[in-house]
Phi, psi and omega in degrees: 000124174286129184232152175215162178265133181222115180057040178078008182238141177275130184220145178201163178293143182266001179084357180237020179096352179246196184222149177239137180232146176236140176226162183210148170232140165273132185232160179201163175298142174296130182293148176067037182301322182296337180265355180296140186301335179278349186232355190300328183268006186256146171284172185302313182297319181288325175300316180297318179296321179294319179292323177296320178295322178295322179290323177298317178296321178295314178297321178300319178293334179272355184279067177219133182302149177138354179186181176217159183211161187214140169256124180236121178245122186241122177242189178073025182246018178080015180200193179297164178294133175266122182248136179224143173250121185247153175221156177217134180211156179250157177198162181288340179227161176304318182297320180293319179294317179298314180298320181293319180295320179289327181296325181299328187270002184279158170068046179293153175301156188292341182274011179232139173248155186213152173223145176303145182226165177282108187294324179298318177296312185293327181288324190255348190272113162264335180262160187295330182265003178085002180284151180296141177290147179292326177220161179214143175239139186230142168222154171242150174246126183228175171297146174288137178254120175266130180244125181232141179282134176267123183255357182295125178300141178080007180290137176287350178235144179265339182220151172247119179251117186234137179273134180271123181303145174294150179208140179296146181286340186088350179269156174295151176280000185302318182296314180297313180296324178295318178295323176298317179299324186277358185299144182285343178229157178306127186221131184240137170255115184248121179238109185248139179231137175235113177297138180221154169231109184293150177290156178304329180299330178296320178298321177298318179295317179300317180295321179297317178294319179298320179291320178300308179294327178297320178296318180291338182271353181292143178299147177276142180305153184293161179213138181308327181293331183258358178054051176123182183290146175270150176297149175295171183295124182299322179295321178294323176300318178296319178296317178299313181296324179297313182286327173299319179292321179297323178299319180287322188277319200243359179276348170264200177301135182211180178232150158269143186235139167226129175237120183234135167255126180231135181224146177274052183159182183297134175276127174291136183299331182294328181292314179298319180292324177298317178295318180297318179296324180296326184263349184081029181243201180222159182268135176243130169272130188286145171296135182307326182290346185246006181293324177298317178294321178298321178293320177294321174303318182293321186269357181226016183054050179263157174228032178298136182292152176242081191300324181285321179290325186273351184281129176283168181281077180231167179294163184300326182271004185250009180213118184244177176299333180294310178296324179299315179295315183295328182292342179254002179266146175221149170273183187294327179289320175295320178301317180294334177292334183255335189251092183244117180289156179305145184221140180268116177272137180283158175065026173265137177273337180245126180291133180280316188244139177287145174286143178299138178288154177288325178242148181287153177290167179305148183281121176275184175305148183301157174304133179085001180297328175221122179262011180296134180270124175300157177306140184253146173279000000 
């Protein structure tokens, strides 16, 4: 894709007659949050709760189709964590794409400060100078998939695979961000969200699956040997409840989510698990055939599915495109569990987050200039 910079935004033709634009901000906690008039009378726990509520309201306002955005926090560079907010949007003209990408980044909560940044640098840089890493290690964090065997005779499915919604751990993010800062090699936590509105046909499919599992979950008529009716199949009950919940959560405004950990060297297993626990998810090791696509997602703000990596260990007839789609969808509360903006903790002797620079770093080669995947661990 031929790309150029326009009004501080990277833009290029998308190959289908339209244009794609990327924009970036360097962000950091607003200094002196404890002295801010909106927080001065609050204790640390209440300040944190207030900022989380502000971020939920901000994410809710962004839950409209038309663009995607990403929070990227990079540690292991010999200094504080570098945080960037990235956006990507499409449009029929370069100007429309640029305006849409910039619109996504507007109106940040008051506890965050921001400066325009070089989007090409922020998208591709795992290293401090923006050079490509010699090697890269990748993990994804996804919803946990519970798999239960269906024992009901005559069932068209042998297993029910259900995704567990993300949920905040209730713990501060300070430990995760501190571990990110301490990494021996440059390491980035990338959390990308794409607002979506599912088509009406999706609702029909969700209802069909809920009805299928509902039939399997009905109690069996009584028998003298069992002294009354038997309970319906527990796995089918879980499947029914999952699709009933999906109807409530995802038929309105929702997001597609991608969470990637990328490191310029081996990732310690504890860091990925710490991030997964913080969000209420699970760690996925990528299928070798999809690592290249995962790297391109990371370097271009992509959310292309990784069907082999995301598929749980179930039979061919027990996992469909519907479950695949649902496993990557989140509502606004789930999104807030994974997407946490930088926050200033009081009484710290070491600063967690770097202040945004006044001037952007030197411009490296454009995004997509090289799609070569560094050697993977």
